[in-house]
N, C-alpha and C positions, 0 to 999 in steps of 0.2 A: 093733616095737610102740611106739606113741606114748603116752608117759606124761603129756603135757601136760594132758589132761582130768582125770586123777587129781590132779595137782599143783594145778590150778585149784580143784578141789573141796576139797582139803585146805586151801588158803589161805582159801577162803570160810569154812570152819568155824573156822579160827583167828581170822579177822577178827571173826566174830560173837561169839566167846568173849572177845575182848580187852577190857580195861578201860583207861582212861587212867591214866597214872602221876600221882601227886601232883606238883605243880609243882616242889617242891624236888628230888625224885628225878629228874624229867625234866631239870632244869637240870644236876644233877650228872652224869647220864648223857651229856648232850650235851658238857659240858666234858671229861669223861674220854675220850670218843670222839675229840674234837678233839686232845687231847694225845697219844693213842695214834697217831693219824694223822700228827701232826707229828713225833713222836719219830724215826721212821726217816729222815725228811728232814734233821733236825738232825744226826743221827749221820753221815749221808752228807756234809753240808757240812763238819762238823768234821774228818772223816777225809780230805777232799779239799781242805781250805782252801789248801794250798800250790799246788794246781793252778789255783785260781780267779783 
């Protein structure tokens, strides 16, 4: 059973109901996401520094 049409319909409903975030909250969210993405890479480099 292909669930793609159901998923596409669901996403359409979500997009129609979505509202833009206030600019300050959008900036905060983007910065936080960037930090969360970078954190695992930093830990990896720190833990493998002697091998680099």
